[in-house]
Every structure is written in C-alpha cells, then in structure tokens.
C-alpha positions in Angstrom: -12.5 -9.4 -2.2 -14.6 -6.4 -1.5 -18.0 -6.4 -3.3 -18.1 -4.1 -6.4 -20.4 -3.1 -9.2 -19.5 -4.2 -12.7 -20.5 -2.5 -16.0 -19.4 -3.3 -19.5 -18.7 -0.1 -21.5 -19.7 -0.2 -25.1 -18.6 3.3 -26.1 -16.2 5.8 -24.7 -19.1 8.3 -24.4 -20.5 6.1 -21.5 -17.6 6.9 -19.3 -18.5 9.4 -16.6 -22.2 8.6 -16.5 -21.9 6.6 -13.2 -22.7 7.8 -9.8 -19.8 9.3 -7.8 -17.4 6.8 -6.3 -14.1 5.0 -6.9 -14.0 3.3 -10.3 -11.3 1.4 -12.2 -11.1 0.5 -15.8 -10.8 -3.2 -16.6 -9.1 -4.5 -19.8 -6.8 -7.4 -19.6 -6.9 -7.4 -15.8 -3.4 -9.0 -15.4 -2.5 -6.6 -12.5 -5.7 -5.1 -11.3 -7.4 -8.4 -10.4 -4.5 -9.5 -8.3 -4.6 -6.2 -6.5 -8.3 -6.6 -5.8 -7.8 -10.1 -4.4 -5.3 -8.7 -2.0 -7.7 -5.8 -1.2 -5.0 -3.3 -2.2 -7.3 -1.9 -4.9 -10.9 -1.7 -3.6 -12.9 0.0 -6.4 -16.6 0.6 -6.0 -17.1 -0.1 -9.7 -15.3 -1.9 -12.5 -15.8 -0.4 -15.9 -15.0 -3.1 -18.4 -13.6 -1.4 -21.5 -12.4 -4.5 -23.3 -15.1 -4.2 -26.0 -14.2 -0.7 -27.0 -12.9 -0.2 -30.5 -9.4 0.7 -29.3 -7.4 -2.4 -30.3 -6.0 -1.3 -33.6 -2.5 -0.3 -34.7 -2.6 2.4 -37.4 0.0 4.3 -39.4 0.3 7.8 -38.1 1.6 11.1 -39.4 5.2 11.6 -40.6 6.1 8.0 -40.3 4.7 7.5 -36.8 2.3 4.8 -35.4 -0.9 5.1 -33.4 -1.4 2.2 -31.0 -4.9 1.7 -29.4 -4.9 1.3 -25.6 -6.4 -2.2 -25.9 -3.7 -3.5 -28.3 -2.2 -6.5 -26.5 1.5 -6.7 -25.7 1.8 -9.7 -28.0 0.1 -7.9 -30.9 2.3 -4.8 -30.5 5.5 -6.8 -30.2 4.8 -8.9 -33.2 3.5 -6.1 -35.5 5.9 -6.0 -38.6 6.0 -2.2 -38.5 7.1 -2.3 -34.8 9.7 -5.0 -35.4 11.2 -3.2 -38.3 11.1 0.5 -37.2 10.8 0.4 -33.4 12.7 -2.8 -32.5 13.5 -1.3 -29.1 9.8 -1.5 -28.2 9.4 -5.0 -29.5 12.4 -6.2 -27.6 11.2 -4.6 -24.4 7.7 -6.1 -24.7 9.1 -9.6 -25.4 11.3 -9.4 -22.3 8.3 -8.9 -20.0 6.2 -11.5 -18.2 5.2 -14.7 -20.2 3.6 -15.4 -23.5 0.3 -16.1 -21.8 0.3 -12.8 -19.9 1.4 -10.8 -23.0 -1.6 -12.3 -24.8 -3.9 -10.6 -22.3 -2.0 -7.5 -21.1 -2.9 -4.3 -22.9 -0.9 -1.3 -23.9 -2.7 1.1 -21.5 -2.7 -1.5 -18.7 1.0 -2.1 -19.1 1.7 1.6 -18.6 -0.5 1.8 -15.5 0.6 -1.4 -13.7 1.6 -0.8 -10.2 4.9 -1.5 -8.3 5.9 -5.0 -7.3 7.4 -3.9 -4.0 7.1 -6.7 -1.6 5.7 -4.5 1.1 3.1 -2.9 -1.1 1.6 -6.4 -1.5 2.1 -7.4 2.1 -0.9 -5.8 3.8 0.4 -6.7 7.2 3.3 -4.3 6.8 3.3 -0.5 6.7 3.3 1.0 3.2 2.8 4.7 2.3 1.9 3.8 -1.2 -0.9 1.5 -0.1 -1.9 3.6 3.0 -0.5 7.1 3.1 1.1 7.9 6.5 1.9 4.4 7.6 5.6 4.5 6.8 7.9 2.7 4.3 8.9 -0.8 5.3 11.3 -1.1 2.4 13.7 1.6 3.6 14.9 -0.6 6.5 13.7 -3.9 5.1 14.5 -6.1 2.1 15.1 -3.5 -0.5 17.1 -5.4 -3.1 14.8 -4.5 -6.0 14.1 -0.9 -5.0 14.9 2.6 -6.3 18.3 4.2 -6.5 17.1 7.4 -8.2 14.3 9.8 -7.5 13.2 8.2 -4.2 11.9 10.0 -1.2 11.6 9.4 2.6 8.1 8.2 1.9 8.7 5.5 -0.8 11.6 3.8 -2.6 9.4 1.6 -4.9 10.2 1.2 -8.6 8.0 1.1 -11.6 7.9 -2.4 -13.2 7.1 -1.9 -16.9 9.6 -2.8 -19.6 7.4 -1.3 -22.3 7.2 2.1 -20.6 11.0 2.3 -20.6 11.0 1.9 -24.4 8.1 4.3 -24.9 10.1 7.0 -22.9 13.2 6.4 -25.0 11.2 6.6 -28.2 9.5 9.9 -27.1 6.0 8.4 -27.3 3.0 10.4 -26.3 -0.5 9.6 -25.0 -4.0 10.7 -26.1 -6.1 10.9 -22.9 -9.9 11.3 -22.6 -11.5 13.0 -19.6 -14.9 12.2 -18.3 -16.3 15.4 -19.9 -15.2 14.1 -23.3 -12.3 16.5 -23.8 -8.9 15.1 -24.9 -5.3 16.0 -24.2 -1.9 14.9 -25.3 0.8 13.9 -22.8 4.3 12.6 -23.3 4.8 9.2 -21.8 7.8 10.6 -19.9 5.4 12.9 -18.0 2.8 10.2 -17.1 4.3 8.8 -14.0 5.2 10.7 -10.9 8.2 10.5 -8.5 7.0 9.6 -5.0 7.7 12.8 -3.2 5.2 13.3 -0.3 2.5 11.4 -2.2 3.7 7.9 -3.3 0.1 6.7 -3.5 -0.2 8.8 -6.7 1.5 6.8 -9.4 0.5 9.0 -12.3 -0.8 12.5 -13.2 -4.1 11.1 -14.6 -7.3 12.6 -13.4 -10.0 10.2 -12.0 -11.5 8.0 -14.7 -9.3 9.6 -17.3 -8.7 7.0 -20.1 -5.6 6.4 -22.1 -7.1 6.2 -25.6 -3.9 5.6 -27.6 -0.2 5.9 -27.7 1.5 7.7 -30.5 5.0 6.6 -31.6 6.8 9.3 -33.6 9.2 8.2 -36.3 12.4 7.3 -34.4 15.7 9.1 -35.0 18.3 7.3 -37.0 20.6 4.9 -35.2 20.8 1.5 -33.5 18.0 0.7 -31.0 18.8 -1.7 -28.2 17.1 -2.9 -25.0 19.0 -4.7 -22.3 17.4 -6.2 -19.2 19.3 -7.5 -16.2 17.2 -9.8 -13.9 17.5 -12.7 -11.6 16.3 -15.3 -14.1 15.8 -15.3 -17.9 12.0 -15.2 -17.9 9.0 -14.0 -15.9 11.1 -11.7 -13.8 11.1 -7.9 -13.4 14.2 -5.9 -14.2 16.8 -5.2 -11.6 18.2 -2.8 -14.2 17.1 -2.2 -17.7 18.3 0.2 -20.4 16.8 1.4 -23.6 19.2 3.1 -26.0 18.9 4.8 -29.5 22.4 5.7 -30.6 23.5 7.2 -33.9 27.2 7.7 -34.6 28.5 9.7 -37.5 32.2 9.7 -38.2 33.0 8.3 -34.8 30.9 10.9 -32.9 27.5 10.7 -31.2 25.1 12.5 -33.6 22.0 11.7 -31.6 21.3 9.7 -28.4 18.3 8.7 -26.3 18.6 6.7 -23.1 16.0 5.5 -20.6 16.4 3.3 -17.5 14.0 0.8 -15.9 14.3 -0.7 -12.4 15.9 2.4 -10.9 13.1 4.8 -10.0 9.4 5.2 -9.2 9.0 5.9 -13.0 10.8 5.1 -16.2 13.9 7.3 -16.0 15.0 9.3 -19.0 18.8 9.7 -18.7 19.0 13.4 -19.8 22.4 13.9 -18.1 24.0 11.0 -19.8 22.5 12.1 -23.2 23.9 15.6 -22.7 27.3 14.2 -21.7 27.5 12.1 -24.9 26.0 14.3 -27.6 28.7 15.4 -30.0 31.4 13.4 -28.2 33.5 10.5 -29.5 31.7 7.2 -29.2 34.3 5.7 -27.0 34.0 3.5 -23.9 35.7 6.2 -21.8 33.0 8.7 -22.8 30.3 6.1 -22.2 31.7 5.6 -18.6 31.7 9.4 -18.0 28.1 9.6 -19.2 27.1 6.8 -16.9 28.9 8.5 -14.0 27.1 11.8 -14.7 23.6 10.2 -14.7 24.2 8.2 -11.6 26.1 10.8 -9.6 23.0 11.3 -7.3 22.1 7.6 -7.1 21.5 6.3 -3.5 21.3 2.7 -2.3 19.5 1.6 0.9 21.6 -1.4 1.8 20.5 -4.5 0.0 20.2 -2.6 -3.3 23.6 -0.8 -3.2 24.8 -3.2 -5.9 22.3 -1.7 -8.4 24.4 1.5 -8.7 27.5 -0.1 -10.2 25.2 -2.5 -12.1 23.4 0.4 -13.7 26.7 1.9 -14.8 28.0 -1.3 -16.3 24.7 -2.0 -18.0 24.5 1.4 -19.6 28.2 1.2 -20.8 27.7 -2.3 -22.2 24.6 -1.3 -24.1 26.1 1.8 -25.5 29.2 -0.1 -26.5 27.2 -2.7 -28.3 25.0 -0.1 -30.0 28.1 1.8 -31.2 29.7 -1.3 -32.5 26.6 -2.3 -34.4 26.3 1.2 -35.8 29.8 0.9 -37.3 29.0 -2.3 -38.9 26.0 -0.9 -40.8 27.0 0.0 -44.4 26.4 3.6 -45.5 
C-alpha cells in the first residue's frame, strides 16, 4: 500500500484546510481500504470523517426523512420509519453484502462504492476506469456481469449498489458540501455518470465535496418492491435488480417509478417503461411492452447477452407481483 497521511476530522469546517493533493474521505472503509490495498486508489491523504455528527435519521419536511451520510446500512434498513414508509429501501439494503459489512458500511459510502468489474481490480490487465487510455479488457473478456445499457467503447462496467437503485426510484436527493463551505442539492439520479469518454469519473462530485445527507421525500402511494437476481442468495452483487413503486386505480396505472441495478454504469431510472405504463391497464401484456420499450437499446457483449431477456423477465415479474399486491390491499 502506498504511504499516505491520515487525519481525523472533528468538524465539517476542517475539510479543505489541507495542502493540495489527492484526498479521500474515510468512514466505514468497506470498499476504499480494499482499493488501497490493490493500489487502485492511491490517495495522498485520508480524511477520517467517522466522528462527525452525521449519523442521525431525522424526520424531514412534508413527511420525508433526512439521513445523515454516516448512518450505517444496518441502522437505515432497520429504522421503523424506513421499514414502514420506504420498504423498498429497507429491502434493497438488506439484500446487499452481509450483516457484518452492513454494520460498517455508511449511506454516503454505499452511494460512492466503485464497480466490481474483474478487470478494474486486476491491475495486470488494461482498464480505462483505473488508468484512462489503457483500453477496456471486459469488452472482449469475461463480461458476464457487465452493462447492457449506457455503456461506451471505453467502459462497460456496472455500478454495484443496491441502495442507490432504491434511492433513485424513491426520488431521493443529496445535500453536498464543498470545500468552501457552500452547499448544494442534487438528485441521487444525477450523482453518477455514464462512462462516455471518461469512465474514470464515477460521479459529478467536485474534489473533496462531501455528501452530508440524503433526503427521502414522502413516497407516492402504491406498492413498493425490490427484486434482486444474483448467482447466490447472499453476499453477491446483482446480475439484475429492479425497484418498483406501483399504484393502480381501477385497474389502471395511476403512478409508477422504476429503477434498474446491474445494467449500467449508474443506477438506471426506467423513464421509457414508466411512460409506457402510466395511465394504461395494469396487465402483463402492457408490462411486457414497457419492458421492451426500456430495453430496446440494450446491448450485450457476449457473455452477458442473457442479461437482456433476464432484465425483461425481472421487470415484468416485479410489476406483476406489485400489481397483484395492490389489488389485495383494501380501500
């Protein structure tokens, strides 16, 4: 591991006081430390933010919830308000990693975790995300877990977070703090980038910009469901995941939100599928048409071709189950 300076941050006002150089925030460390051991991440400084007073979950405005960036995945998933009002988020969190990792992993860190592409971690193989300009080994290599939407010639990696998929479906937003102390709001859907010509840039964050909190708005009415398809039932990243919030009134889709995981460089909001379903009858035929619309531009790279029909089936099954559950809920 490359030598680095370490400093424990006591207040957010201390951020930005360091000498110029590459710095990373350290909280739970469940991803960053592994990356440093592989010398994929080589920061000059670690700024330990784990003692900041950002680990609370507070009631927000208009029935929303404000989640501090240091709230652990376990605390967020088990919070009674989340389990009752945002069960999609709780289910997504509990499907990720293991209990031990969820006890350490933080809300902000979960959003910022990096891809689990094999070639990103294999420093002996070319990787544009790790070293821009080297090439993408996954395009012609073992790409079973890789992207089918939004990829580029430079990168076909996928974003690994389950929580982020739920946050996108729930229209969550971030409060971000810059080194000069200014703050801005950003939808979670706009946090991550598609690879384009710069796959090394995972997010739109500025250097040393800190995620202070995540705001969950009151969810729309309807049934919330999260479905994750993976190679084994625990401690595995999604091949395909789907988060759905579906409200059916008199047999028609009154409101709908859909987000995919495991298909792109970022959590993928399925706007085309939503538009295809809104106001339409909640039938399996229409669910299939919506899935076809969303995945019309999907592209496989050989080993991951199966993910395209798998994504269709997963979305249709999740919508079908959500619609069936909605019909069972008494008025």
